[in-house]
C-alpha positions in Angstrom: 67.7 -3.4 -29.1 69.3 -0.7 -27.1 72.3 -1.0 -24.6 74.7 1.5 -23.0 78.4 1.6 -22.5 80.3 2.5 -19.3 79.3 6.1 -19.5 75.6 5.4 -20.0 75.7 6.5 -23.5 73.2 4.6 -25.8 74.5 2.0 -28.2 72.0 1.1 -31.0 73.2 -2.5 -31.5 71.3 -4.3 -34.2 70.5 -1.2 -36.0 74.0 0.2 -36.1 74.7 -2.4 -38.7 72.5 -0.6 -41.0 74.7 2.3 -40.8 77.7 0.0 -41.7 75.9 -1.5 -44.8 73.3 0.8 -46.3 72.4 -1.6 -49.0 70.9 -4.1 -46.5 67.4 -5.0 -46.7 66.7 -6.7 -43.7 68.4 -7.1 -40.0 67.4 -10.1 -38.1 68.0 -11.0 -34.6 68.3 -14.8 -34.1 68.6 -17.0 -31.0 68.1 -20.9 -30.7 68.7 -23.9 -28.4 68.8 -27.6 -28.7 65.7 -29.0 -26.8 64.7 -32.6 -26.9 66.7 -33.2 -30.0 64.9 -30.3 -31.6 65.9 -26.8 -32.5 63.9 -24.3 -30.9 64.6 -20.7 -32.2 63.2 -17.3 -32.1 64.0 -14.6 -34.6 63.1 -10.9 -34.8 63.4 -9.3 -38.3 63.3 -5.5 -39.1 62.4 -4.5 -42.7 64.5 -1.6 -43.8 62.2 0.4 -45.9 64.4 2.6 -48.1 61.7 5.3 -48.2 61.8 5.7 -44.4 65.6 5.0 -43.6 67.6 6.3 -46.4 67.7 10.1 -44.9 68.8 9.1 -41.5 72.6 10.3 -40.7 73.2 8.2 -37.6 72.1 5.4 -35.5 69.7 7.3 -33.3 68.0 8.8 -36.2 67.6 5.1 -37.7 66.2 4.0 -34.3 63.7 6.9 -34.0 62.6 6.3 -37.7 61.9 2.6 -37.0 58.5 1.8 -36.4 59.4 -0.6 -33.3 57.8 -3.5 -35.3 59.5 -7.0 -36.0 58.5 -9.8 -38.5 59.1 -13.4 -37.4 58.0 -15.6 -40.3 60.1 -14.6 -43.3 63.7 -16.4 -43.1 63.8 -19.6 -41.1 60.7 -21.3 -41.8 60.7 -24.9 -43.0 59.6 -23.8 -46.6 62.0 -20.8 -46.7 64.4 -20.7 -49.5 68.3 -19.6 -48.7 68.8 -16.0 -49.7 65.3 -15.6 -51.0 63.2 -13.7 -48.2 59.8 -14.1 -48.7 57.1 -12.2 -46.9 54.5 -14.8 -45.8 50.7 -14.3 -45.5 49.3 -14.1 -42.0 46.7 -16.9 -41.5 44.4 -17.7 -38.8 46.5 -20.7 -37.4 49.6 -18.4 -36.9 48.2 -15.6 -35.2 50.0 -15.0 -32.0 48.5 -15.2 -28.5 48.4 -11.9 -26.7 49.9 -11.4 -23.1 49.5 -8.8 -20.7 52.8 -7.3 -21.4 52.3 -7.3 -25.1 49.1 -5.2 -24.8 50.9 -2.4 -22.8 53.7 -2.4 -25.5 50.9 -2.0 -28.1 49.0 0.9 -26.2 52.5 2.8 -26.0 53.2 2.3 -29.6 49.6 3.6 -30.5 50.6 6.6 -28.8 54.1 6.9 -30.5 52.5 6.3 -33.8 50.3 9.2 -33.3 52.9 11.5 -31.9 55.3 10.7 -34.8 52.8 11.3 -37.5 51.6 14.6 -35.7 48.0 13.3 -35.2 46.8 15.7 -32.5 43.0 15.1 -32.3 43.0 12.1 -29.9 39.4 11.5 -29.8 39.1 11.2 -33.6 42.1 8.7 -33.4 40.4 6.6 -30.6 37.4 6.3 -33.0 39.5 5.4 -36.0 41.6 3.0 -33.8 38.3 1.3 -32.5 37.3 1.2 -36.4 40.4 -0.9 -37.2 39.7 -3.1 -34.0 36.1 -3.7 -35.5 37.9 -4.9 -38.9 40.2 -7.0 -36.9 37.5 -8.5 -34.9 35.4 -9.2 -38.0 38.4 -10.9 -39.9 39.0 -13.3 -37.0 35.3 -14.0 -36.4 34.9 -15.0 -40.0 38.0 -17.3 -40.0 37.8 -18.6 -36.5 39.5 -21.8 -36.5 39.9 -22.0 -40.2 43.5 -23.2 -40.5 45.8 -21.7 -43.1 43.2 -19.2 -44.3 44.6 -15.9 -45.2 43.6 -13.0 -43.2 42.2 -9.9 -44.7 43.3 -7.7 -41.8 47.1 -7.5 -42.8 49.2 -5.1 -44.8 51.1 -7.0 -47.6 54.1 -5.2 -48.8 53.2 -6.2 -52.4 49.6 -4.7 -52.0 48.7 -1.0 -52.7 47.3 1.2 -49.9 44.0 1.4 -51.8 43.7 -2.4 -51.9 44.1 -2.6 -48.1 41.8 0.3 -47.7 39.1 -1.5 -49.6 39.5 -4.6 -47.7 39.2 -2.7 -44.3 36.0 -0.9 -45.6 34.6 -4.1 -46.6 35.0 -5.9 -43.2 33.9 -2.5 -41.2 30.7 -2.5 -43.4 29.9 -6.2 -42.8 30.7 -5.8 -39.0 28.3 -2.9 -38.7 25.5 -4.6 -40.5 26.0 -7.8 -38.5 26.3 -6.4 -34.8 24.6 -3.0 -34.8 22.2 -3.4 -37.9 23.6 -0.4 -39.5 23.7 -0.4 -43.3 26.8 1.6 -44.3 26.1 3.1 -47.7 29.2 1.8 -49.5 29.8 -0.9 -52.2 32.7 -3.5 -52.6 35.0 -3.7 -55.4 33.2 -6.9 -56.2 29.9 -5.3 -56.4 31.0 -2.5 -58.8 32.8 -5.0 -60.9 29.7 -7.2 -61.4 27.7 -4.0 -62.2 30.0 -2.6 -64.7 30.4 -6.0 -66.3 26.7 -5.8 -67.5 27.6 -2.8 -69.9 29.9 -2.6 -72.7 33.2 -0.4 -72.2 36.4 0.3 -73.8 39.1 -0.9 -71.8 40.6 2.4 -70.8 37.0 3.8 -70.1 36.4 0.8 -67.8 39.7 1.5 -66.0 39.2 5.3 -65.7 35.5 4.7 -64.3 37.0 2.1 -61.8 39.7 4.5 -60.6 36.8 7.3 -60.1 34.8 4.9 -58.2 37.8 4.0 -55.9 38.7 7.7 -55.5 35.1 8.5 -54.4 35.2 5.6 -51.9 38.6 6.5 -50.4 39.8 9.9 -51.1 37.6 11.6 -48.5 37.4 11.4 -44.6 36.5 7.6 -44.4 36.2 5.4 -41.4 40.1 5.2 -40.9 41.0 8.9 -41.6 43.3 9.8 -38.7 44.1 13.2 -40.6 41.8 14.9 -43.1 41.7 13.4 -46.4 40.7 15.5 -49.6 43.0 14.2 -52.2 45.7 11.5 -53.3 48.5 13.1 -51.4 46.6 13.3 -48.0 45.4 9.9 -48.5 48.8 8.5 -48.8 49.9 10.4 -45.6 47.0 9.0 -43.8 47.7 5.5 -45.3 51.2 5.5 -43.6 49.5 6.0 -40.3 46.9 3.2 -40.8 49.8 0.9 -42.0 51.7 1.2 -38.9 48.8 0.5 -36.9 47.5 -2.5 -39.0 51.2 -3.9 -38.9 51.0 -3.5 -35.0 47.9 -5.5 -34.7 47.9 -7.9 -37.7 50.0 -10.7 -36.1 48.0 -10.9 -32.7 44.8 -12.7 -31.9 42.2 -10.7 -30.2 39.2 -13.2 -30.6 39.3 -15.8 -27.8 36.9 -18.6 -26.6 37.3 -17.3 -23.0 37.6 -14.1 -21.4 40.9 -12.2 -21.3 40.9 -9.8 -18.4 43.9 -7.8 -19.8 41.9 -7.2 -23.0 39.3 -5.5 -21.0 42.2 -3.6 -19.2 43.5 -2.3 -22.4 40.1 -1.2 -23.5 39.8 0.7 -20.3 43.1 2.3 -20.6 42.2 3.4 -24.3 38.7 4.9 -23.3 40.2 6.9 -20.2 43.2 8.2 -22.1 41.8 9.4 -25.4 38.1 9.8 -25.5 36.8 13.1 -24.6 34.0 13.0 -22.2 31.4 15.8 -22.7 29.8 17.4 -19.8 26.5 15.7 -19.9 27.9 12.3 -20.5 28.4 10.2 -17.4 30.8 7.1 -17.9 30.1 5.3 -14.7 33.4 4.2 -13.0 33.8 0.4 -12.7 33.9 0.2 -9.0 30.5 2.1 -8.8 29.1 -0.2 -11.6 30.4 -3.1 -10.0 28.7 -2.0 -6.5 25.3 -1.6 -8.0 25.5 -4.9 -10.0 26.7 -6.8 -6.9 23.9 -5.3 -4.9 21.3 -6.8 -7.4 20.0 -10.1 -5.9 20.3 -12.1 -9.2 20.8 -15.2 -7.4 17.2 -14.9 -5.6 15.7 -13.8 -8.9 17.1 -16.7 -11.0 16.3 -19.2 -8.4 12.7 -17.8 -7.9 12.2 -18.1 -11.5 13.6 -21.6 -11.6 11.1 -22.5 -8.7 8.1 -21.1 -10.6 9.2 -23.4 -13.5 9.8 -20.4 -15.8 11.3 -21.7 -18.9 13.1 -18.5 -19.6 14.6 -18.2 -16.0 17.0 -15.5 -16.4 16.2 -11.8 -15.9 15.7 -9.6 -18.8 18.0 -6.6 -18.3 18.5 -3.2 -20.1 20.9 -0.2 -19.9 19.0 2.5 -22.1 22.0 5.0 -22.1 24.8 2.4 -22.1 27.7 5.1 -22.9 30.8 2.7 -22.8 29.0 -0.4 -21.6 30.3 -0.8 -17.8 27.1 -1.8 -16.3 26.2 -4.6 -18.7 29.6 -6.1 -19.0 29.5 -6.3 -15.1 26.0 -7.5 -15.2 27.0 -10.4 -17.8 29.8 -11.5 -15.8 27.7 -11.7 -12.7 25.0 -13.7 -14.2 27.4 -16.1 -15.9 29.2 -16.8 -12.4 25.5 -17.6 -11.0 24.8 -19.9 -14.0 28.0 -21.8 -13.9 26.9 -23.0 -10.2 23.6 -24.1 -11.1 23.2 -27.8 -11.8 20.8 -29.7 -14.1 19.2 -31.3 -10.8 18.0 -27.8 -9.8 15.7 -27.4 -12.9 12.6 -29.4 -13.6 11.7 -29.6 -17.4 13.8 -30.9 -20.2 13.6 -27.3 -22.1 14.9 -25.7 -18.9 18.0 -28.3 -18.9 18.5 -27.3 -22.6 18.4 -23.7 -21.9 20.7 -24.0 -18.9 23.3 -26.0 -21.1 23.1 -23.3 -23.9 23.2 -20.2 -21.5 26.4 -21.5 -19.8 28.3 -21.6 -23.2 30.3 -18.4 -23.5 27.5 -15.7 -22.6 25.1 -17.3 -25.0 22.2 -16.2 -22.7 23.1 -12.4 -23.6 21.5 -12.5 -27.0 18.1 -13.3 -25.3 18.3 -11.3 -22.0 20.8 -8.4 -22.3 19.9 -5.0 -24.1 21.9 -1.8 -24.6 20.6 1.5 -26.3 23.2 4.2 -27.1 22.3 7.2 -29.0 26.0 8.3 -29.8 27.0 6.1 -32.9 30.6 6.4 -31.7 29.9 5.1 -28.3 27.6 2.3 -29.4 30.5 1.0 -31.4 32.6 1.2 -28.3 30.1 -0.5 -26.3 30.0 -3.4 -28.6 33.8 -3.8 -29.0 33.9 -3.7 -25.1 31.7 -6.6 -25.5 33.9 -8.5 -27.6 37.1 -7.9 -25.6 35.1 -9.0 -22.5 34.0 -12.2 -24.5 30.3 -11.1 -24.4 29.6 -11.5 -27.9 25.8 -11.8 -28.1 24.4 -8.9 -26.3 21.9 -6.7 -28.2 23.1 -3.0 -28.8 21.0 -0.6 -30.7 22.3 2.7 -32.2 19.1 4.8 -31.4 17.8 7.8 -29.8 17.3 6.6 -26.0 13.8 8.0 -25.9 12.2 6.7 -29.2 8.8 5.2 -29.1 8.7 1.6 -28.9 7.7 1.1 -32.5 10.9 2.8 -33.6 12.4 0.8 -36.5 16.0 0.7 -34.6 14.4 -1.5 -31.9 14.3 -5.0 -32.1 13.0 -8.2 -30.2 11.2 -7.5 -26.8 12.2 -3.8 -27.0 10.1 -3.4 -30.0 6.4 -3.3 -30.2 4.4 -2.9 -33.4 1.6 -1.2 -31.5 2.1 2.6 -30.9 2.1 2.3 -26.8 3.5 4.3 -24.2 4.3 1.5 -21.6 6.2 -1.7 -22.6 6.9 -3.3 -19.3 9.2 -6.4 -20.5 12.3 -5.8 -18.5 13.1 -7.3 -15.0 16.1 -5.1 -14.3 16.9 -1.6 -15.4 20.6 -0.2 -14.8 21.5 3.2 -16.2 23.3 6.5 -15.8 21.1 8.7 -18.0 22.5 12.0 -19.4 21.9 15.3 -17.2 21.5 18.8 -18.1 21.3 18.9 -21.8 20.3 22.3 -23.0 16.8 22.9 -24.9 16.5 19.3 -25.4 12.8 19.5 -26.1 13.3 20.3 -29.8 15.3 17.3 -30.3 12.8 14.5 -29.1 10.2 13.4 -31.6 6.8 12.2 -30.3 7.4 13.8 -27.0 3.8 14.7 -26.3 2.5 11.1 -27.4 5.2 9.3 -25.4 5.7 10.9 -21.9 3.3 12.3 -19.3 5.8 14.8 -18.2 6.0 16.6 -21.5 3.5 19.3 -20.4 6.0 20.4 -17.7 8.8 20.8 -20.1 9.7 24.3 -21.7 11.8 25.1 -24.6 14.7 26.0 -22.4 14.6 23.0 -19.9 17.7 20.9 -19.6 16.5 18.3 -17.0 16.4 15.4 -19.7 17.0 12.8 -16.8 13.5 13.2 -15.8 12.4 11.5 -19.1 14.6 8.7 -18.4 12.9 8.1 -14.9 9.8 8.1 -16.9 11.0 5.8 -19.5 12.0 3.4 -16.6 8.6 3.4 -15.3 7.5 2.4 -19.1 10.0 -0.6 -19.4 10.0 -2.2 -15.8 7.7 -4.9 -15.0 5.5 -4.6 -11.8 7.5 -5.5 -8.6 10.9 -5.5 -10.4 13.8 -3.3 -9.7 15.6 -0.2 -11.4 19.0 1.2 -10.2 19.5 4.8 -11.4 22.3 7.2 -11.0 20.7 10.6 -11.0 21.7 14.3 -10.2 21.1 14.9 -6.5 19.0 17.9 -7.6 16.2 15.6 -8.7 15.6 15.0 -5.0 14.9 18.8 -3.9 14.6 21.1 -6.9 11.2 22.3 -7.9 9.0 22.2 -11.1 10.2 19.6 -13.4 12.0 17.7 -10.9 9.1 18.0 -8.5 6.8 16.5 -10.9 9.5 13.7 -11.6 9.4 13.1 -7.8 5.5 12.7 -7.9 6.1 10.5 -10.8 8.6 8.4 -8.6 6.3 8.1 -5.7 3.3 7.2 -7.7 4.8 4.4 -9.6 7.7 3.2 -7.4 8.7 2.2 -4.0 12.0 3.7 -2.9 14.1 1.1 -1.5 17.3 3.1 -0.9 19.0 6.3 -1.9 23.0 6.6 -1.8 24.5 10.0 -2.3 27.8 9.9 -4.1 30.7 12.6 -4.1 30.8 15.4 -6.6 33.9 14.0 -8.2 32.5 10.6 -8.8 32.4 11.3 -12.5 35.5 12.8 -14.3 33.8 15.5 -16.7 31.4 16.9 -14.3 31.1 18.2 -10.6 27.4 17.4 -10.4 26.6 15.7 -7.3 24.8 12.6 -7.8 22.8 9.9 -6.1 21.7 6.2 -6.8 18.2 5.5 -6.6 17.1 2.0 -5.8 13.4 1.7 -7.1 10.8 -1.0 -7.2 8.0 -0.9 -9.6 4.6 -0.8 -8.1 1.7 -2.7 -9.2 -0.5 -0.5 -11.3 -3.6 -1.5 -8.9 -1.7 0.1 -6.1 -1.5 3.5 -7.3 -4.8 3.3 -9.0 -6.4 2.3 -5.6 -4.6 5.4 -4.0 -5.7 7.6 -6.7 -9.3 6.7 -6.2 -9.2 7.1 -2.5 -7.8 10.6 -2.9 -10.5 11.4 -5.4 -13.2 10.2 -3.1 -11.7 12.4 -0.2 -12.2 15.6 -2.2 -15.7 14.7 -2.8 -16.7 13.9 0.9 -13.5 15.0 3.0 -14.0 11.9 5.0 -10.9 10.5 6.6 -9.6 7.0 5.3 -7.0 4.4 5.8 -4.3 4.1 3.0 -1.8 1.4 2.7 -2.5 0.4 6.2 -2.0 4.0 7.6 -5.2 5.0 9.4 -6.5 8.6 9.3 -4.0 9.5 6.6 -5.7 12.6 5.5 -5.7 14.1 8.9 -2.2 13.4 9.4 -1.2 15.0 6.2 -3.3 18.2 6.6 -1.6 18.5 10.2 1.9 18.0 9.2 1.8 19.9 5.8 -0.6 22.8 6.6 -0.8 22.8 10.4 -4.7 22.3 9.8 -7.3 20.0 11.0 -9.2 18.1 8.4 -12.3 20.1 8.9 -10.1 23.5 8.6 -8.6 22.2 5.4 -12.0 21.3 4.0 -13.3 24.8 4.5 -10.2 26.4 3.0 -10.7 24.2 -0.2 -14.3 25.1 -0.3 -13.5 29.1 0.1 -10.8 28.7 -2.8 -13.5 27.0 -5.1 
């Protein structure tokens, strides 16, 4: 669209024709070739919106005002009429395939649209763009492989902004209900029309009431408000931004029956560029998430389950603080790669063969085995969108408080328990980076006393919320199974609540490894962190040790514990530099 002359001055080529003929409605760049007795052509059409271009004085201003978007299905189609340019609907079968290059162009155009419309709140813009992605995903999901079905996610020039926003709102509401089990309190035009039809109205009254209902739905800061909306004028200004983004996305396909790596790369670029990470939030870098997931012996776990002839032979995995979802997308890809290598000859029973066939299809296993919990409503949507862009459609994502009791109505499937219990050991693998250093978190957690044994060591000013997540790990993990947690290094050496948490770790877990990370591992904080690889002990083990300790304080006789002889003599010598008799006398004096 831009070339240069010999003096490297820009020439605006196609757009320069508009300056010569201001009555033009369209500009078209056309090329074709004869191939195998057929004419193959490409055309790029620019719609010259008079409301946008009439005030431009020169070619450069025309170029800057142009939204950098082309149409391609108006002029040269088989059913097109000469001199009668007709805007065609976008249908499922004429959605364009994406490429790596087109995604980077889209990303840059996102930034330009926001810049041109003076949208300065990038975090809000990220959230609204993702809401539009949700609408796009839902529309493609509803019409997948339905040929010649008109897509709802498009901005037709003969459609009012209100009609487009109502369609978007309906798509958004349906997606939230289907995938996050969140019921958005909104009502479609069809619902309100059906309700109003049950009453008698004068035509003018009915039209006025419908207008009021529409204004109440849209003339406010809705799910697509890039700028603050409070009246019709601000609504129309925001609609201009939304229109440009919808027009940018509407022609492309983003739902595929296979993984598209560049879609995931695009998601990462959006996340890292526009979302504001709070100091207590820890978005695990992909290399760290991949390292942890690659260190988990899923091949051995799955093969052992198959050998034991378990019908459900895949591991149940949870990330109870999913943030942007990096851990579980890596886990799902790892498990899928293992599944694809397992043959039907390796499984014994018919139901296991059926499950193997089902699990191999497009991450279908995720619906049964993969769980995410995210408290932040915005990030729970982000996690689910990351699943879609990574072709992991089925994972269970719950928008809920991370530390809710297990009979919480937000939980479902194996995470939910009808009984009011503190332990729900149903997961084979836990991978998480919990939040750290949340000031005065005690008052934000309901049922703290009923749910956690660490509650009595928490003060009103405590900020060590990560300690409760360590106990939540103990509550969720099956005996002899593994957890991989990224925690602040201070949990290994600080006192009081961290000390009590270390006692809990030693009581309920075997520490398999500790890896210390650098301070700048996470972008928004300088907190030093460490990866803890923990194995859940059998409850009989710690109960037996506790019984031996209690017996010692009743008779002060030395014992063998966990195959360590004279363990109490060793302990009193190493810790207090006392013999066991001296230690006994000191205890009796203290009493």
